BABA-309938 format. One record per residue (C-alpha): residue number from 1; residue in three letters; x, y, z. Coordinates in pm, whole numbers, always signed. Layout:
N
(NUM,ALA,(X,Y,Z)) ...
! end
This chain:
93
(1,MET,(+7116,+2007,-3990)) (2,GLY,(+6951,+2260,-4221)) (3,PHE,(+6918,+2636,-4206)) (4,SER,(+6766,+2766,-3883)) (5,LYS,(+6603,+3106,-3909)) (6,TYR,(+6521,+3137,-3537)) (7,GLY,(+6780,+2908,-3378)) (8,VAL,(+6513,+2700,-3206)) (9,GLU,(+6621,+2416,-2981)) (10,ALA,(+6403,+2169,-2794)) (11,TYR,(+6463,+1931,-2504)) (12,VAL,(+6243,+1652,-2372)) (13,LEU,(+6198,+1693,-1997)) (14,ASN,(+5998,+1376,-1931)) (15,GLU,(+5737,+1135,-2064)) (16,VAL,(+5423,+1010,-1893)) (17,ASN,(+5182,+773,-2070)) (18,GLY,(+5299,+874,-2417)) (19,VAL,(+5279,+1248,-2348)) (20,TYR,(+5615,+1422,-2372)) (21,SER,(+5689,+1744,-2186)) (22,LEU,(+5940,+1970,-2360)) (23,LYS,(+6130,+2292,-2323)) (24,VAL,(+6143,+2487,-2650)) (25,GLU,(+6371,+2787,-2677)) (26,SER,(+6504,+3043,-2920)) (27,PRO,(+6783,+3237,-2749)) (28,SER,(+6803,+3478,-3044)) (29,LEU,(+6439,+3578,-2978)) (30,GLY,(+6478,+3565,-2600)) (31,MET,(+6204,+3298,-2590)) (32,TYR,(+6209,+3009,-2345)) (33,ILE,(+5894,+2798,-2308)) (34,THR,(+5874,+2514,-2058)) (35,GLY,(+5569,+2290,-2061)) (36,MET,(+5512,+2232,-2432)) (37,THR,(+5362,+1887,-2482)) (38,MET,(+5371,+1638,-2767)) (39,ARG,(+5165,+1326,-2819)) (40,MET,(+5053,+1116,-3111)) (41,SER,(+4743,+1256,-3277)) (42,LYS,(+4423,+1054,-3246)) (43,LYS,(+4325,+1172,-3596)) (44,ASN,(+4635,+1065,-3792)) (45,ASP,(+4988,+930,-3756)) (46,ASN,(+5147,+1268,-3683)) (47,TRP,(+5275,+1419,-3362)) (48,TRP,(+5057,+1688,-3207)) (49,MET,(+5239,+1973,-3029)) (50,GLN,(+5058,+2193,-2780)) (51,PRO,(+5172,+2507,-2595)) (52,PRO,(+5146,+2505,-2214)) (53,ARG,(+4800,+2555,-2065)) (54,HIS,(+4664,+2612,-1717)) (55,LEU,(+4330,+2542,-1555)) (56,LYS,(+4131,+2844,-1440)) (57,PHE,(+3765,+2853,-1344)) (58,GLY,(+3717,+2498,-1473)) (59,ARG,(+3855,+2574,-1821)) (60,TYR,(+4200,+2539,-1980)) (61,TYR,(+4368,+2854,-2109)) (62,ALA,(+4679,+2871,-2328)) (63,ASP,(+4972,+3048,-2163)) (64,VAL,(+5111,+3144,-2503)) (65,GLU,(+4962,+3115,-2851)) (66,PHE,(+5122,+3066,-3192)) (67,ASP,(+5006,+3083,-3551)) (68,THR,(+5079,+2728,-3664)) (69,ARG,(+5118,+2844,-4026)) (70,THR,(+5437,+3041,-3953)) (71,ASP,(+5803,+2953,-4000)) (72,LEU,(+5858,+2991,-3625)) (73,TRP,(+5600,+2723,-3542)) (74,GLN,(+5742,+2488,-3805)) (75,GLU,(+6092,+2534,-3668)) (76,MET,(+5964,+2469,-3315)) (77,TYR,(+5784,+2156,-3435)) (78,ASP,(+6090,+2027,-3622)) (79,ALA,(+6314,+2087,-3319)) (80,ALA,(+6064,+1906,-3096)) (81,ILE,(+6051,+1606,-3332)) (82,ALA,(+6433,+1591,-3332)) (83,ALA,(+6435,+1604,-2950)) (84,LEU,(+6175,+1324,-2931)) (85,LYS,(+6379,+1104,-3164)) (86,GLU,(+6692,+1162,-2956)) (87,TRP,(+6502,+1091,-2631)) (88,GLN,(+6360,+767,-2772)) (89,ARG,(+6701,+661,-2908)) (90,ASN,(+6869,+725,-2570)) (91,SER,(+6592,+564,-2364)) (92,GLY,(+6577,+252,-2580)) (93,SER,(+6211,+307,-2676)) 
! end
């Protein structure tokens, strides 16, 4: 495993219809986010990661937002991809 600036770890909690629910955490930042989701993009062959959202007044609102151009987001994405691969390897998918 390479250098980890933020010590991000990710865990797949479950999968329903190709949508994976994850917990992403960085203990060094005191950040623990449950409810991140990943699914295959409809636009290309990449995984699409989304922060948790909730429905309010008929509209979805993000519970937390990230600048996807930052090192933190990239480390979160990489950790999530590693967790997905491990989940798929262990589940026989």
